[in-house]
Backbone as a ProteinNet text record, in pm:
[ID]
protein_1_A
[PRIMARY]
MAHPEATPTAAADAPATKKYSGALRIWHWGNAAVIAGLLSTILFLKVIINMRGLLPKVQERLHEQGVEASKEQLRGIGGLVSHRIWDWHIYLGVTLAVLLGWRLVAELAAPTLQRFAHRLRRSKEHQQDAPAESFRLRHSVLVKYSYLLFYLMLTVMVVTGLILVYADDVEALHKIEHTVKEIHNVNMYLIIAFIVAHLGGVVWAELNKDKNITSDMIHGGEIRK
[TERTIARY]
10339.1	10351.3	10459.4	10551.5	10665	10622.7	10673.4	10645	10746	10703	10797.7	10897.3	11022.6	11125.7	11107.1	11152.6	11144.2	11234	11187.5	11263.2	11308.3	11410.9	11454.1	11341	11248.2	11136.1	11048.4	11025.7	10943.1	11008.9	11143	11215.3	11206.2	11210.9	11205.5	11069.9	10966.3	10831.3	10798.8	10901.7	10879.6	10823.3	10737.8	10677.3	10782.5	10755.9	10849.5	10792	10877.2	10836.2	10840	10741.9	10741.1	10862.7	10925.2	11041	10999.6	10885.6	10834.9	10698.6	10682.7	10556	10446.4	10322.3	10209.7	10213.1	10251.6	10258.7	10360.6	10475.8	10578.4	10531.2	10462.7	10415.3	10308.1	10219.3	10118.4	10187.3	10288.7	10362.4	10429.8	10495.2	10570.5	10480.9	10369.2	10282.7	10202.7	10163.7	10095.7	10187.9	10312.1	10412	10437.4	10445.6	10466.6	10350.9	10227.4	10110	10106.1	10137.3	10133.6	10241.6	10362.5	10469.7	10434.7	10374.8	10330.9	10227	10136.2	10035.9	10097.5	10193.9	10261.7	10333.8	10405.2	10476.9	10379.6	10262.5	10161.7	10108	10089.9	10041.8	10143.9	10272.3	10377	10376.5	10358.6	10354.3	10239.6	10123.5	10008.4	10033.9	10089.8	10109.6	10217.9	10328	10443.5	10440.4	10367.3	10372.7	10235.4	10144.2	10017.9	9928.8	9916.8	9831	9913.1	10028.7	10111.8	10040.3	9984.3	9897.9	9973	10100.9	10175.9	10173.9	10186.9	10185.3	10045.1	9949	9812.9	9729.1	9760.1	9675.9	9649.1	9751.6	9725.1	9638.5	9661.8	9584.8	9439.4	9417.5	9281	9208.4	9278.7	9218.7	9180.4	9267.9	9240.1	9120.9	9113.4	9002.1	8869.5	8869.9	8748.4	8706	8803.8	8773.6	8706.2	8751	8691	8545.6	8511.6	8374.6	8292.2	8349.3	8276.7	8276.9	8368	8377.2	8505.3	8490.1	8606.5	8640.7	8766	8811	8950.1	8968.5	9099.4	9197.1	9325.8	9426.9	9411	9366.3	9346.8	9236.3	9127.8	9018.9	9064.2	9140.4	9189.6	9289.4	9371.1	9464.5	9388.6	9276	9194.2	9140.3	9093.8	9043.9	9158.2	9272.7	9389.1	9434	9421.6	9459.2	9371.4	9241.2	9150.5	9190.3	9223.2	9265.2	9394.8	9490.1	9619.3	9603.3	9518.6	9496.9	9435.7	9343.7	9280.4	9383.8	9472	9575.6	9673.7	9707.8	9796.7	9733	9599.9	9530.7	9552.1	9539.7	9562.8	9708.3	9799.7	9942	9964.2	9897.6	9910.6	9849.8	9729.9	9665.9	9756.2	9812.9	9902	10029	10077.6	10196	10171.6	10054.5	10019.4	10008.4	9950.8	9942.2	10081.4	10174.7	10312.9	10373.9	10342.7	10392.7	10336.9	10208.2	10145.8	10211	10235.3	10297.9	10440.6	10511.3	10646.6	10641.4	10543	10523.5	10486.1	10402.2	10362.9	10486.8	10578.5	10699.7	10783.6	10794.8	10872.8	10809.8	10678.2	10607.9	10618.6	10603.9	10612.9	10750.3	10854.1	10990.3	11008.3	10957.7	10973.8	10889.9	10774.1	10682.8	10710.8	10791.4	10815.4	10903.3	10885.8	10978.5	11120.6	11217.4	11357.7	11392.8	11347	11383.8	11329	11226	11164.8	11214.5	11298.2	11342.5	11450.9	11447.3	11545.8	11687	11702.7	11835.5	11891	11804.1	11848.4	11891.6	11813.4	11848.6	11980.1	12002.8	12128.4	12246	12229.3	12336.6	12367	12264.1	12284.1	12355.2	12321.8	12388.8	12537.2	12571.1	12712.1	12785.2	12717.3	12778.4	12801	12703.7	12717	12832	12850.3	12959.5	13095	13107.1	13233.1	13252.7	13140.8	13149.9	13165.9	13129.6	13135	13210.3	13343.5	13422.2	13412.6	13379.5	13369.4	13256.2	13155.2	13042.4	13044.3	13162.6	13176	13108.1	13118.4	13058.4	12907.8	12843.6	12698	12653.2	12724	12686.3	12715.2	12825.8	12855.7	12747.1	12700.7	12591.4	12466.1	12438.5	12322.1	12331.3	12451.2	12471.1	12451.4	12507.8	12494.6	12349.1	12274.5	12132.3	12058.8	12089.5	12021.7	12061.6	12186.1	12225.1	12153.2	12127.2	12053.4	11911.1	11854.6	11722	11725.5	11833.6	11848.1	11851.1	11922.5	11928.1	11789.5	11713.3	11577.5	11489	11500.8	11423.2	11460.3	11587.7	11631.5	11569.8	11569.3	11510.3	11360.4	11292.6	11150	11126.6	11212.6	11199.9	11218.3	11319.4	11343	11223.2	11169.2	11054.5	10933.9	10907.7	10793.2	10811.9	10929.1	10953.9	10948.5	11016.9	11015.5	10876.4	10804.8	10668.9	10577.3	10585.3	10501.9	10539.3	10668.4	10711	10649.2	10648.4	10591.8	10441.2	10373.9	10229.3	10196.4	10276.8	10248.1	10333	10409.1	10498.7	10423.7	10304.9	10229.5	10165.6	10153.3	10086.5	10183.5	10307.4	10407.8	10522.9	10544.6	10644.4	10784.3	10822.1	10956.2	10975.7	10870.5	10878.7	10879	10807.6	10801	10939.2	11021.4	11154.6	11245.8	11222.4	11308.2	11236.2	11122.7	11039.9	11115.2	11187.4	11256.8	11361.6	11443.1	11547	11485.8	11379.8	11313.3	11254.1	11198.2	11140.2	11247.2	11365.5	11475.7	11517.7	11527.6	11563.8	11457.9	11331.9	11219.3	11226.1	11253.9	11258.8	11377.1	11495.1	11613.4	11592	11534	11508.3	11413.1	11318.1	11224.6	11299.2	11396.6	11474	11559.8	11609.1	11686.4	11598.4	11475.3	11382	11347.6	11328.3	11301.9	11419.2	11541.5	11660.7	11665.5	11631.4	11630.5	11527.1	11408.7	11302	11344.7	11405.8	11453.2	11557.6	11652.9	11756.7	11696.2	11598.8	11534.1	11461.1	11383.2	11310.2	11406.5	11513.1	11613.5	11679.7	11708.5	11770.4	11679.7	11550.9	11455.3	11447	11439.1	11433.9	11560.7	11676.2	11804	11808.7	11763.6	11765.8	11671.5	11552.8	11456	11508.9	11591.6	11645.7	11772.1	11823.1	11946.2	11921.2	12007.5	11999.6	11892.2	11868.9	11775.6	11633.5	11574.2	11439.9	11334.6	11211.7	11094.7	11095.6	11175.1	11174.9	11036.8	10978.9	10846.8	10741.7	10747.9	10652.4	10663.6	10786.5	10806.6	10745.3	10753.4	10697.5	10545	10488.2	10342.6	10293.1	10356.9	10310.9	10386.2	10497.6	10571.9	10701	10710	10829.9	10842.4	10943.3	10961.8	11108.5	11129.5	11264.2	11257.7	11367.2	11375.2	11431.2	11382.4	11433.9	11574.1
8856.3	8835.4	8731.6	8764.7	8675.1	8558.1	8442.3	8322.8	8312.8	8273.2	8259.5	8149.2	8173.4	8073.2	7956.9	7839.2	7721.1	7740.3	7702.4	7716.4	7581.5	7576.6	7448.6	7374.6	7452.3	7387.8	7314	7377.5	7312.7	7186.3	7190.6	7071.3	6960.5	6998.5	6897.7	6830.6	6903.9	6848.5	6767.2	6737.5	6658.8	6522.2	6468.2	6338.3	6231.9	6150.7	6045.5	5909	5816.3	5679	5600	5515.4	5431.5	5339.2	5326.8	5238.4	5093.6	5054.9	4918.1	4923.6	4847.7	4845.8	4781.7	4810.4	4749.8	4598	4546.8	4401.5	4338.7	4406.2	4353	4354.6	4461.4	4470.1	4365.6	4343.9	4238.6	4103.6	4080.5	3953.7	3939.6	4044.6	4037.8	3996.9	4067.2	4038.5	3910.4	3883.4	3757.2	3638.5	3651.3	3546.5	3523.1	3633.4	3621.5	3547.5	3579.3	3514.5	3365.7	3331.8	3191.2	3110	3164.4	3092.6	3074	3176.6	3163.7	3052.8	3045.5	2939.5	2801.6	2789	2660.8	2614.9	2706.7	2671.6	2638.4	2703	2673.8	2531.7	2486.2	2349.2	2248.3	2276.4	2188.3	2189.9	2308.3	2320.5	2238.7	2245.8	2169.2	2019.3	1975.6	1832.6	1773.7	1845.2	1791.1	1815.8	1918.6	1955.8	1953.8	2036.7	2059.3	1936.2	1868.7	1749.6	1625.8	1614.4	1495.2	1375.8	1289.7	1182.4	1081.3	1063.5	968.2	1009.2	1138.3	1186	1205.1	1230.6	1259.5	1135.1	1025.7	906.1	861.8	842	798.4	897.4	1026.1	1127.7	1130.1	1118.7	1116.4	992.2	879.3	754	761.6	821.5	836.1	927.3	1039.5	1132.7	1069.1	993.9	924.8	820.1	750.7	649.3	712.6	831.4	902.3	937.6	955.9	990.2	867.3	750.6	627.2	582.6	634.9	598.1	519.3	400.7	317.5	324.7	354.1	361.7	301.6	216.3	153.8	252.5	220.3	306.5	311	197.6	194.2	290.7	296.2	388.2	533.8	561.7	698	736.8	639.5	668	701.5	632.1	660.4	802.6	846.1	983.4	1083.1	1051	1138.7	1147.7	1034.6	1034.5	1127.4	1131.3	1221.6	1367.5	1399.3	1536.7	1570.4	1477.1	1500.6	1520.1	1436.7	1448.8	1584.3	1629.7	1759	1871.8	1865.2	1967.9	1959.8	1836.4	1821.6	1878.6	1863.8	1923.7	2075	2136.7	2280.9	2314.1	2228.6	2248.6	2247.1	2154.9	2144.8	2266.8	2308.4	2426.4	2549.5	2565.7	2679.5	2667.7	2543.6	2522.4	2560	2523.9	2561.9	2714.2	2776.1	2922.7	2985.1	2923.3	2971.7	2963.6	2856.2	2841.4	2951.1	2980.7	3087.3	3221.8	3246.4	3372.2	3384.5	3272.3	3275.4	3314.8	3260.1	3300.9	3448.2	3492.6	3634.2	3722.5	3679.3	3759.3	3772.7	3664.8	3668	3762.4	3752.3	3839.5	3985.4	4009.5	4146.3	4206.2	4124.3	4172.3	4208	4124.2	4147.5	4265.6	4286.7	4392.2	4527.2	4529.9	4654.4	4750.5	4881.6	4979.7	4953.5	4999.9	4972.5	5010.9	5128.6	5177.5	5091.2	5010.8	4927.9	4783.4	4750.8	4612.3	4579.1	4455.8	4410.6	4419.7	4382.5	4386.4	4528.6	4626.4	4766.7	4808.9	4771.5	4810.1	4745.4	4622	4554.5	4623.7	4657.2	4724.7	4861	4935.8	5067.1	5057.2	4955.4	4936.8	4910.7	4830.4	4801.3	4926.1	5007.6	5131.5	5229.5	5240.3	5330.6	5286.9	5156.8	5105.4	5149.7	5152.6	5193.9	5345.7	5420.8	5567.1	5631	5559	5617.7	5525.6	5517.7	5427.5	5461.1	5587.3	5626.1	5552.6	5512.9	5439.5	5294.7	5242	5110.2	5000.3	5006.4	4899.7	4896.1	5011.3	5018.5	4978.3	5026.1	4994.7	4849.3	4795.7	4654.6	4568.4	4611	4539.5	4541.7	4655.9	4666.7	4569.6	4556.3	4463.2	4319.2	4285.9	4150	4115.8	4213.4	4191	4156.7	4228.5	4201.7	4065.3	4025.6	3890.6	3784.7	3815.7	3721.3	3703.7	3809	3796.3	3700.7	3707.5	3611.9	3469.4	3449.7	3318	3275.6	3370.3	3340.2	3298	3367.7	3328.6	3187.2	3153.9	3018.8	2916.8	2948.3	2857	2840.9	2949.7	2940.3	2849.1	2861.8	2777.3	2630.5	2601.7	2463.7	2413	2496.9	2457	2424.1	2507.8	2486.6	2361.3	2346.5	2232	2100.8	2094.3	1970.1	1941.9	2046.8	2027.6	1969.3	2020.3	1968.3	1824.7	1792.9	1654.3	1561.5	1602.8	1519.8	1501.8	1604.6	1595	1487.1	1478.6	1384.8	1258.2	1240.1	1124.1	991.4	987.5	861.7	827.6	925.2	902.8	881.6	924.1	912.5	825.9	713.4	616.6	677	754.9	815.2	907.6	979.3	1068.8	990.2	878.3	795.8	741.2	715.2	659.5	759.2	887	988.6	1060.1	1005.6	1073.3	1096.4	994.7	1007.2	1118.1	1118.7	1221.9	1360.8	1371.6	1501.1	1549.4	1456.8	1494.1	1547.9	1485.4	1533.2	1674.5	1696.5	1830	1931.9	1892.6	1979.8	2019.4	1922.8	1949.3	2038.7	2008	2090.3	2232.7	2243.9	2375.8	2457.4	2388.1	2456.7	2524.3	2453.4	2511.4	2628.3	2620.4	2731.3	2855	2833.1	2944.8	3006.1	2921.6	2972.9	3057.9	3009.6	3084.9	3219.5	3220.3	3346.7	3442.2	3391.2	3477.1	3541	3461.2	3514.5	3623.7	3596.2	3695.1	3819.7	3799.4	3911.8	4002.2	3942.1	4021.1	4095.2	4025.9	4090.9	4206.6	4187.8	4293.3	4413.6	4388.2	4498.6	4580.5	4511.8	4582.3	4665.1	4604.6	4675.5	4798.9	4783.1	4895.3	5006.8	4968.4	5069.2	5149.2	5086.9	5154.7	5233.9	5219.4	5289.3	5381.1	5377.9	5475.8	5445.3	5318.2	5282	5270.4	5382.5	5381.7	5371.4	5344.1	5340.4	5224.7	5120.4	5004.5	4939	4919.5	4857	4945	5074.8	5168.7	5169.2	5164.2	5162.1	5037.6	4924.6	4801.5	4800.5	4890.2	4903.9	5008.4	5125.2	5238	5252.1	5183.7	5187.7	5266	5364.1	5446.5	5531.6	5613.8	5699.9	5703.6	5708.6	5726.8	5830.2	5901.3	5999.2	5932.6	5969.2	5914.6	5966.8
9674.4	9818.7	9844.5	9931.6	9956.6	10042.7	10008.3	10087.9	10200.5	10322.3	10433.2	10404.9	10444.9	10424.1	10520.3	10477.8	10564.1	10684.5	10797.5	10921.8	10970.3	11058.9	11115.2	11183.8	11245.4	11314.1	11215.6	11099.6	10998.1	10947.3	10932.5	10886.6	10988.9	11117	11222.9	11229.4	11178	11182.3	11058	10978.3	10856.7	10892.7	10803.1	10832	10862.8	10961.1	11001.1	10967.9	10938.5	10912.1	11041.8	11061.7	11181.3	11180	11294.6	11305.2	11280.4	11337.9	11322.2	11254.2	11148.7	11075.7	11160	11122	11192.4	11182.8	11065.4	11046.7	11140.7	11158.4	11247.8	11392.2	11432.2	11570.6	11599.7	11503.1	11520.3	11533.8	11447.8	11456.3	11592.2	11638.8	11764.5	11881	11898.2	12013.2	11993	11868.6	11841.6	11864.5	11820.3	11840.1	11988.7	12064.9	12209.4	12275.3	12234	12292.6	12258.7	12133.4	12091.1	12162.1	12172.1	12241.6	12388.5	12449.9	12589.3	12602.1	12504.5	12505.6	12489.4	12398.7	12378.2	12504.3	12568.1	12691.1	12803.6	12802.8	12905.2	12890.7	12766	12747.4	12799.4	12777.6	12829.5	12981.5	13039.8	13185.5	13242.9	13180.3	13227.7	13217.8	13104.9	13083.4	13172.6	13187.7	13258.8	13409.2	13452.7	13594.1	13660.1	13608.9	13679.5	13679.4	13564.3	13560.8	13526	13582.9	13564.6	13627.6	13543.1	13592.7	13677.7	13655.5	13738	13884.4	13908.1	14045.7	14099.4	14009.7	14053.9	14079	14010.6	14020.1	14163.4	14246.5	14384.2	14461.4	14442.6	14514.9	14469.6	14337.8	14285.4	14333.3	14330.1	14375.2	14522.5	14602.3	14745.6	14770.5	14696.8	14714.6	14672.8	14563.5	14520.6	14622.6	14680.6	14781.8	14903.4	14943	15056.4	15029.2	14902.1	14864.8	14827.9	14850.1	14825	14680.9	14602.6	14461.4	14440	14383.6	14356.6	14207.4	14178.8	14039.5	14030.3	13932	13914.5	13851	13860.7	13799.5	13647.9	13590.7	13445.7	13403.5	13482.4	13451.4	13462.7	13567.7	13587.1	13478.6	13436.2	13327.1	13199	13178.1	13060.3	13062.4	13179.9	13193.5	13173.3	13235.8	13219.9	13075.8	13003.8	12862.9	12780.2	12812.6	12742.3	12763.1	12888.8	12919.8	12846.5	12849.9	12784.6	12634.5	12572.5	12428.1	12393.7	12479.9	12454.4	12461	12559.6	12572.3	12454.9	12412.3	12297.2	12170.9	12159.6	12045.1	12042.2	12160	12168.2	12136.1	12177	12146.7	11995.3	11928.5	11782.8	11714.7	11759.9	11700.7	11714.1	11832.6	11856.1	11772	11754.7	11672.1	11526.9	11475	11337.9	11326.9	11430.5	11432.7	11431.1	11504.4	11505.3	11365.7	11293.7	11156.6	11066.2	11082.5	11003.3	11034.8	11162.9	11203.7	11149.6	11141.7	11085.4	10937.9	10866.1	10727.2	10717.1	10810.4	10817.4	10832.9	10921.2	10946.3	10819.7	10744.1	10620.6	10519.1	10503.4	10408.8	10452.4	10584.1	10636.3	10609.4	10621.5	10595.8	10448.4	10360.7	10217.1	10168.7	10232.2	10187.9	10252.1	10357.8	10431.7	10352.4	10374	10315.1	10364	10289.5	10322.1	10465	10509.8	10642.6	10755.2	10725.8	10829	10825.6	10729.8	10717.4	10819.2	10865.3	10963.5	10906.2	10780.2	10717.2	10717.3	10694.2	10694.8	10834.8	10937	11074.6	11117	11075.1	11107.6	11038.9	10912.1	10838.7	10899	10936.4	10996.4	11131.3	11209	11338.4	11319.1	11218.4	11191	11141.5	11061.5	11013.1	11127.5	11218.3	11332.5	11422.9	11434.1	11517.2	11461.8	11330.1	11267.2	11273.4	11267	11262.5	11399.9	11506	11640.6	11735.8	11722.1	11807.3	11955.5	11987.7	12129.1	12198.5	12121.1	12178.1	12129.7	12107.2	12045.3	12125.8	12260.7	12341.7	12322.9	12333.7	12321.5	12181.8	12080.2	11943.2	11908.8	11962.5	11940.3	12003.5	12120.1	12186.7	12099.9	12035.9	11948.3	11831.4	11774.5	11663	11709.6	11825	11877.8	11906.8	11957.5	11985	11856.2	11749.9	11622.5	11566.4	11584.3	11542.1	11626.1	11752.6	11836.9	11785.4	11724.4	11664.9	11546	11468.1	11357.9	11410.8	11521.2	11583.4	11630.6	11684.1	11729.9	11613	11499.5	11381.6	11336.7	11346.6	11312.1	11407.5	11537	11635.2	11612.2	11575.8	11545	11425.3	11324	11205.2	11240.8	11322.8	11367.4	11446.8	11533.9	11614.9	11528	11429	11340.8	11255.6	11194.2	11105.6	11182.7	11296.9	11375.7	11430.5	11468.6	11518.8	11413	11290.9	11182.2	11147.8	11154.9	11130.5	11234.1	11360.7	11467	11450.2	11399.9	11379.1	11276.1	11170.3	11061	11066.3	11174.2	11183	11181.4	11240.8	11245.8	11112	11023.9	10895.8	10780	10798	10691.2	10741.8	10675.3	10722.9	10730.3	10631	10630	10749.5	10787.2	10902.8	11033.5	11033.5	11154.9	11192.8	11092.2	11118.4	11190.2	11168.8	11232.1	11346.9	11387.6	11488.8	11619.7	11667.2	11796.3	11791.1	11684.3	11670.9	11660.7	11581.5	11564.1	11695.9	11773.2	11903.1	11997	11995.5	12079.5	12038.1	11907.4	11857.7	11898.3	11884.4	11919.8	12067.1	12153.5	12297.5	12334.9	12279.4	12308.7	12258.3	12139.6	12082	12169.2	12232.8	12322.4	12436.9	12494.8	12605.4	12557.1	12433.9	12378.1	12360.8	12316.9	12300.8	12435.8	12537.1	12672	12719.6	12695	12735.2	12663.2	12533.8	12459.3	12516.4	12547.8	12600.7	12732	12819.5	12947.9	12924.2	12833.6	12802.9	12738.3	12650.8	12582.2	12681.4	12770.3	12869.7	12961.5	13003	13086.7	13014.1	12884.8	12805.5	12787.5	12768.6	12753.1	12881.5	12995.4	13124	13143.9	13115	13129.9	13039.5	12915.1	12820.7	12864.4	12912.3	12956.6	13075.1	13157.3	13275.3	13243.9	13121.5	13084.3	12964.4	12864.7	12756.8	12653.1	12625.3	12517.8	12571.1	12606.1	12663.3	12553.5	12595.4	12506.6	12407.3	12434.4	12344.3	12341.5	12458.6	12466.8	12401.5	12428.5	12368.8	12216.6	12165.7	12020.6	11957.9	12027.4	11972.7	11981.4	12060.8	12067.8	11968	11969	11887.3	11755.4	11740.5	11614.9	11619.9	11711.6	11716.4	11590.5	11583.5	11467.2	11425.3	11295.2	11240.9	11130.5	11113.1	11004.9	10879.9	10769.5	10643.6	10617.5
[MASK]
+++++++++++++++++++++++++++++++++++++++++++++++++++++++++++++++++++++++++++++++++++++++++++++++++++++++++++++++++++++++++++++++++++++++++++++++++++++++++++++++++++++++++++++++++++++++++++++++++++++++++++++++++++++++++++++++++

């Protein structure tokens, strides 16, 4: 009995590899949640519960209710709240460090087609092979290089954050605490700028040719071997 010949349709239905591994997708959304949490703690400390601005108002409200409290007492209460929020900032920072390690392991353990280095190399090759679409492909390469910059910023954020956590316990770290804190703060603004640019880029891509970017990062997307 003759076997049916393979058809183009059968070839098209060949198993596909996910563009993004499950480990990478977990890292992406987990990293986004942790960074959002870290920025939220800063927002609470610097804006929402800024005790310098709140002290007079709290004192006035307590006075209206017949409760007298000195500024020193209120500062003590505010300090407790601030310390609690800083504790959460530290916990989230340690989680960010763990996630950064996760990202490195995920990259090393992923199949070749799912590795960031492979996607970057393929983008550069496509740029050379299709000069008619050079602008779009060049943009794709630049976007991937921006991810490398983001990984560098995450590394700086994690390293400086850990130094600040242990600065009071290690004399050598205490000597560089001020400089490290400045680097940590500037790096935070750079990360915020990247996030804004990244979100804007995703929206722009979804509205133009590169659709389903968000869906691919949720479901994995598909690539042919």
